[in-house]
C-alpha positions as CSV (number, residue, x, y, z in Angstrom):
1,X,55.4,107.1,-45.8
2,X,54.6,108.1,-41.7
3,X,55.8,105.1,-40.3
4,X,59.2,104.0,-40.7
5,X,60.4,100.2,-39.3
6,X,64.2,100.3,-39.1
7,X,66.1,96.8,-38.8
8,X,69.9,97.3,-37.4
9,X,71.5,93.8,-37.9
10,X,75.4,92.7,-35.6
11,X,76.3,89.7,-35.4
12,X,75.0,88.8,-32.2
13,X,72.0,91.4,-32.1
14,X,69.4,93.1,-34.0
15,X,68.0,96.3,-33.1
16,X,64.6,97.4,-34.4
17,X,63.3,100.9,-34.0
18,X,59.1,101.9,-35.3
19,X,59.8,105.6,-36.0
20,X,56.7,108.0,-37.2
21,X,57.6,111.3,-38.9
22,X,58.5,114.4,-37.1
23,X,59.5,112.8,-33.9
24,X,62.9,111.0,-32.5
25,X,61.1,109.3,-29.8
26,X,60.1,105.6,-31.1
27,X,56.9,104.7,-31.1
28,X,58.3,101.1,-30.6
29,X,61.6,99.3,-29.8
30,X,63.1,95.4,-29.4
31,X,66.4,94.2,-29.2
32,X,66.4,90.6,-30.2
33,X,69.4,88.3,-30.1
34,X,70.1,88.0,-34.6
35,X,68.7,84.4,-35.5
36,X,71.3,82.4,-37.1
37,X,70.9,82.9,-41.4
38,X,67.5,80.8,-42.6
39,X,66.3,80.8,-39.2
40,X,63.3,82.6,-38.0
41,X,62.6,82.9,-34.4
42,X,59.3,83.4,-32.4
43,X,60.5,86.7,-31.4
44,X,61.3,88.1,-34.6
45,X,58.4,87.2,-35.8
46,X,56.3,88.2,-33.2
47,X,58.3,91.7,-33.4
48,X,57.1,92.4,-36.7
49,X,53.9,91.1,-36.9
50,X,52.1,93.7,-34.7
51,X,53.9,93.8,-31.1
52,X,56.0,96.6,-32.7
53,X,52.7,98.4,-34.4
54,X,52.0,98.9,-38.2
55,X,54.7,100.3,-40.6
56,X,54.8,101.7,-43.5
57,X,57.9,100.8,-44.7
58,X,61.4,99.2,-43.7
59,X,64.6,100.7,-43.4
60,X,67.7,98.0,-43.1
61,X,71.1,98.7,-41.9
62,X,73.5,97.2,-44.7
63,X,77.3,97.5,-43.8
64,X,79.0,97.7,-47.6
65,X,77.8,98.8,-50.8
66,X,81.0,98.8,-52.7
67,X,81.5,101.3,-55.3
68,X,77.9,100.5,-57.0
69,X,75.7,101.7,-53.7
70,X,75.9,105.4,-53.3
71,X,72.8,106.3,-52.0
72,X,69.7,104.3,-50.2
73,X,67.8,102.1,-52.7
74,X,64.9,99.4,-52.8
75,X,65.9,96.1,-52.5
76,X,64.5,93.6,-55.2
77,X,66.0,90.1,-56.3
78,X,68.6,92.1,-58.4
79,X,70.3,94.5,-55.7
80,X,69.7,91.0,-53.2
81,X,72.1,89.6,-55.5
82,X,74.6,92.3,-55.9
83,X,74.9,92.6,-52.0
84,X,75.5,89.0,-51.5
85,X,78.8,89.8,-54.0
86,X,79.9,92.2,-51.9
87,X,79.8,89.9,-48.3
88,X,83.8,88.9,-49.2
89,X,84.3,92.8,-47.9
90,X,83.3,92.6,-44.6
91,X,81.8,89.3,-43.9
92,X,81.5,89.6,-40.3
93,X,78.6,92.1,-41.4
94,X,77.4,91.9,-44.3
95,X,75.8,88.4,-43.8
96,X,74.5,88.9,-40.6
97,X,72.6,92.2,-42.4
98,X,71.1,90.1,-45.1
99,X,70.1,87.3,-43.0
100,X,67.7,89.9,-41.0
101,X,66.7,91.3,-44.2
102,X,65.4,87.8,-45.5
103,X,63.9,87.0,-42.6
104,X,62.5,90.6,-42.0
105,X,61.0,90.5,-46.2
106,X,59.9,87.1,-45.7
107,X,57.6,88.3,-42.5
108,X,56.7,91.7,-44.3
109,X,56.6,91.0,-47.7
110,X,54.0,93.7,-48.7
111,X,56.1,96.6,-46.7
112,X,59.0,98.0,-49.4
113,X,62.6,97.4,-48.0
114,X,64.8,100.4,-48.2
115,X,68.7,99.6,-47.8
116,X,70.4,102.2,-46.3
117,X,75.0,101.5,-46.1
118,X,77.2,102.7,-43.7
119,X,79.6,103.0,-47.1
120,X,77.3,105.5,-48.9
121,X,78.4,108.4,-46.6
122,X,82.2,108.6,-47.6
123,X,81.2,108.2,-51.5
124,X,82.5,112.0,-50.8
125,X,85.7,111.3,-50.4
126,X,88.4,112.7,-52.7
127,X,91.1,110.8,-54.2
128,X,94.0,111.5,-51.9
129,X,91.9,109.8,-49.1
130,X,90.1,107.3,-51.0
131,X,93.3,106.1,-53.0
132,X,95.6,103.6,-51.8
133,X,99.0,103.6,-53.4
134,X,98.5,99.7,-54.7
135,X,99.6,98.9,-58.4
136,X,96.5,100.4,-60.5
137,X,95.7,96.8,-61.9
138,X,94.9,95.8,-59.5
139,X,92.7,98.8,-57.9
140,X,90.7,98.5,-61.4
141,X,89.9,95.1,-61.7
142,X,88.9,94.6,-57.2
143,X,87.9,97.9,-56.6
144,X,90.5,98.3,-54.2
145,X,89.6,101.7,-52.3
146,X,89.4,103.0,-48.7
147,X,85.5,103.1,-48.6
148,X,84.4,104.2,-44.5
149,X,82.0,102.3,-42.3
150,X,79.9,103.7,-39.9
151,X,78.7,106.0,-42.0
152,X,74.9,106.5,-40.8
153,X,76.7,107.2,-37.6
154,X,78.6,109.7,-38.8
155,X,76.1,111.1,-41.0
156,X,73.4,111.6,-38.0
157,X,76.4,113.5,-36.2
158,X,76.9,115.3,-39.1
159,X,73.1,116.5,-39.3
160,X,72.5,117.2,-35.7
161,X,75.8,119.5,-35.6
162,X,74.3,121.5,-38.5
163,X,70.9,122.0,-36.5
164,X,71.9,122.5,-33.1
165,X,75.6,124.8,-33.8
166,X,75.0,125.9,-37.4
167,X,76.0,124.6,-41.3
168,X,79.5,124.2,-42.4
169,X,81.4,123.2,-39.2
170,X,84.5,121.3,-39.7
171,X,83.6,118.3,-37.1
172,X,85.4,115.2,-36.0
173,X,83.1,112.5,-35.4
174,X,84.4,110.2,-33.1
175,X,82.7,107.4,-33.1
176,X,83.9,104.9,-30.3
177,X,81.9,101.3,-29.8
178,X,83.0,97.9,-30.0
179,X,83.8,99.2,-33.6
180,X,85.2,102.5,-33.8
181,X,86.3,104.6,-36.6
182,X,86.6,108.4,-36.9
183,X,85.6,111.0,-39.7
184,X,86.4,114.7,-40.9
185,X,83.6,116.2,-42.0
186,X,82.8,119.6,-43.8
187,X,79.9,121.1,-44.9
188,X,78.2,117.7,-43.8
189,X,80.2,115.9,-46.3
190,X,82.8,113.1,-45.3
191,X,86.6,114.3,-46.5
192,X,88.2,111.7,-44.7
193,X,87.9,108.7,-42.1
194,X,89.8,105.6,-40.7
195,X,88.0,102.7,-41.3
196,X,89.0,101.5,-45.2
197,X,89.0,98.6,-48.0
198,X,87.3,96.7,-44.4
199,X,86.5,97.5,-40.9
200,X,89.3,96.2,-39.6
201,X,91.7,99.1,-40.0
202,X,92.2,102.2,-38.3
203,X,92.1,102.5,-34.2
204,X,92.1,100.1,-32.0
205,X,88.8,98.4,-31.1
206,X,87.2,95.6,-28.3
207,X,88.3,92.8,-30.3
208,X,89.5,93.9,-33.9
209,X,93.0,95.4,-34.7
210,X,93.4,97.9,-36.5
211,X,95.7,99.1,-38.4
212,X,98.5,96.7,-38.4
213,X,101.6,97.1,-40.9
214,X,101.0,94.4,-43.8
215,X,104.1,93.4,-44.0
216,X,103.9,91.9,-40.8
217,X,100.5,89.7,-42.1
218,X,103.4,88.8,-44.7
219,X,105.3,87.5,-42.8
220,X,103.3,85.8,-40.1
221,X,102.1,83.9,-43.5
222,X,105.5,82.9,-44.2
223,X,106.9,82.2,-41.1
224,X,104.7,80.7,-38.5
225,X,102.6,78.2,-38.1
226,X,99.0,80.1,-38.5
227,X,97.1,79.7,-41.4
228,X,95.4,83.0,-43.5
229,X,91.7,82.0,-41.6
230,X,93.4,81.4,-38.3
231,X,95.1,85.1,-38.9
232,X,91.7,86.7,-40.6
233,X,89.7,85.5,-37.0
234,X,92.5,86.4,-34.7
235,X,92.3,89.8,-36.2
236,X,89.0,89.6,-35.8
237,X,87.9,88.2,-32.6
238,X,91.2,88.2,-30.3
239,X,93.0,91.3,-31.3
240,X,92.4,95.1,-30.2
241,X,91.4,95.2,-26.2
242,X,91.5,91.6,-26.0
243,X,94.5,91.0,-27.6
244,X,96.1,93.4,-25.4
245,X,94.5,92.9,-21.8
246,X,92.5,90.0,-22.2
247,X,89.3,91.2,-22.5
248,X,87.3,93.6,-25.1
249,X,84.8,94.9,-22.3
250,X,87.2,99.0,-21.9
251,X,85.4,99.4,-18.7
252,X,86.9,96.0,-17.6
253,X,90.4,97.1,-18.7
254,X,89.6,100.9,-17.2
255,X,89.1,99.1,-14.1
256,X,92.2,97.0,-14.0
257,X,94.3,100.1,-15.1
258,X,92.5,101.9,-12.0
259,X,93.5,98.8,-9.7
260,X,97.4,99.5,-10.7
261,X,97.3,96.6,-13.9
262,X,100.3,96.8,-15.6
263,X,98.7,95.1,-18.2
264,X,95.6,96.9,-18.5
265,X,97.7,100.2,-18.5
266,X,99.8,99.5,-21.1
267,X,96.1,98.8,-23.5
268,X,94.8,101.6,-22.6
269,X,98.0,103.7,-23.5
270,X,97.9,102.0,-26.7
271,X,94.0,102.6,-27.5
272,X,94.2,106.2,-26.7
273,X,97.7,106.6,-28.7
274,X,96.2,105.6,-32.1
275,X,93.2,107.8,-30.7
276,X,95.0,110.6,-30.4
277,X,97.0,110.7,-33.6
278,X,94.0,109.6,-35.5
279,X,92.1,112.9,-34.3
280,X,95.3,114.9,-35.5
281,X,94.9,113.5,-39.1
282,X,91.6,114.2,-39.4
283,X,92.0,117.5,-37.6
284,X,95.0,117.8,-40.7
285,X,92.4,116.7,-43.5
286,X,90.1,119.8,-42.6
287,X,92.6,122.4,-41.8
288,X,91.1,122.8,-38.3
289,X,88.2,122.1,-36.6
290,X,85.3,123.7,-35.1
291,X,83.5,120.4,-32.9
292,X,84.7,117.1,-32.0
293,X,81.0,114.9,-31.3
294,X,82.0,112.0,-29.5
295,X,79.6,109.1,-29.8
296,X,78.8,105.1,-29.8
297,X,78.3,103.4,-26.2
298,X,82.3,103.9,-25.6
299,X,82.3,107.6,-26.6
300,X,79.0,108.2,-24.9
301,X,79.4,106.8,-21.7
302,X,83.8,107.2,-21.1
303,X,84.4,110.5,-19.5
304,X,87.9,108.6,-19.2
305,X,88.2,107.9,-22.8
306,X,86.7,111.5,-24.1
307,X,89.6,113.2,-21.5
308,X,92.5,110.7,-22.8
309,X,91.3,111.2,-26.5
310,X,92.0,115.2,-26.1
311,X,95.0,115.1,-23.7
312,X,98.0,117.8,-25.2
313,X,95.8,118.7,-28.0
314,X,94.6,122.0,-26.8
315,X,96.9,123.8,-28.8
316,X,95.2,122.1,-32.1
317,X,91.8,122.6,-31.3
318,X,91.4,125.9,-29.4
319,X,88.1,127.4,-29.2
320,X,86.9,123.8,-30.9
321,X,83.3,122.7,-29.3
322,X,83.4,118.8,-27.6
323,X,80.1,117.4,-27.5
324,X,79.0,113.9,-26.8
325,X,75.7,112.9,-28.9
326,X,73.5,109.8,-28.2
327,X,74.1,107.3,-31.4
328,X,70.9,107.2,-33.4
329,X,71.7,105.4,-36.8
330,X,68.1,104.7,-36.5
331,X,66.7,108.4,-37.1
332,X,69.2,108.1,-40.0
333,X,67.8,105.3,-41.6
334,X,64.7,106.7,-41.1
335,X,65.2,110.0,-42.8
336,X,67.2,108.1,-45.8
337,X,64.0,105.4,-46.2
338,X,61.6,108.9,-46.4
339,X,63.5,110.8,-48.8
340,X,63.7,107.7,-51.5
341,X,59.6,106.4,-50.9
């Protein structure tokens, strides 16, 4: 299976990459607007029907694998039906992933399709990190646990650090983009992470709230005029940096802070405070740290965020190496697909 076509679908964009075994550089790559479910735009068919080049298999990024899917799997009708049932756990992301799975399979039905899961890397979380202090009947009936996300990115960081720094490292992987999460990694295994049952948990993100007191949400449901769908939409799309500073683009918020804007200053302070606190939590889970790796659009491109994330932590970090690594979920997807097939 020398050539793997990777399909990474977001809520509004679609990244396609054709990778040959033994090379990190794509043979071809395209980024398209994600088509609406049930549609098949000409640009997608053109890209898949020759513009990218011939592939031997397709690897799809699927955000949520639930408890059932803890490793990559070949997609058939039964698997596809199970993935549909997980949509409620990550509606924004899972729908986009499944729409792309269907669209690509309709154009390339002859190629085996491998589903690679963002949750799978966190299947190694110990019970202490994955268990919510909720009634046992709830946890058992509805599978309530910390699943974690961005696993393909964190797995790539773990592999890259092992290859370049050494095996057995204690790593804090910081995937900072429009979505953001940290992962505590030891011996290549996830021991803790900031996202939980859904991708809403943890850090302040571009438009997502991150962790919020559940009592606050219950209070809103009881005492405000807001409905549950309105609250859910706001937590996903109108919170985070956008809720704090009217923009989900951290570059705009940093620029406003530099010009003296008080609102932007508070927004960045909140963002960095939550980030530093989470780094401390990951450090505690590891019992120390050897490598802190920043990845994702913000992690790779914002020196201000990287510096701010580590401010005041010198005594805790000791001689830890600080790395900036390019996020390459496509490489991890291709590796998993080859191993599966």
